C-alpha positions in Angstrom: 65.7 86.4 48.4 64.9 83.8 45.7 62.0 83.8 43.2 60.8 81.0 41.3 59.4 81.6 37.8 57.1 79.2 36.2 56.9 79.6 32.4 54.1 78.4 30.0 55.0 76.5 26.8 54.5 79.7 24.9 56.8 81.7 27.0 59.3 78.8 26.9 59.6 79.1 23.1 59.5 82.9 23.1 62.4 83.4 25.6 64.8 80.8 24.2 68.5 82.1 24.1 72.0 80.9 23.6 74.4 80.3 26.6 78.2 81.0 26.5 78.7 77.9 24.4 76.0 78.8 22.1 73.7 76.1 23.3 70.0 76.8 23.6 69.1 78.0 27.0 65.8 79.2 28.5 67.6 80.6 31.5 69.9 82.8 29.4 67.1 84.1 27.0 64.8 84.8 30.1 67.7 86.5 32.0 68.6 88.8 29.0 64.8 89.8 28.5 64.4 90.6 32.3 67.5 92.7 32.4 66.5 94.6 29.4 62.9 95.1 30.7 64.3 96.4 34.0 66.6 98.6 32.5 64.0 100.1 30.1 61.7 100.5 33.2 64.3 102.3 35.1 65.1 104.6 32.2 61.4 105.3 31.8 60.8 105.9 35.4 64.0 108.1 35.7 62.9 110.3 32.7 59.5 110.9 34.1 60.6 111.5 37.8 63.5 113.6 36.9 66.0 111.2 38.4 69.2 110.6 36.5 71.6 107.5 36.9 75.3 107.8 37.3 
């Protein structure tokens, strides 16, 4: 399933990252942010629900 993410100008500036060649990349910065947020949410949910990840 594919999703389309539309960013405001403010978000575009905030989620700027660097790609493998050290070039500015909104996709890289946003991907890092989302993967970090998801892992944080998982650890918070897991700790409150008694679930552990292997």
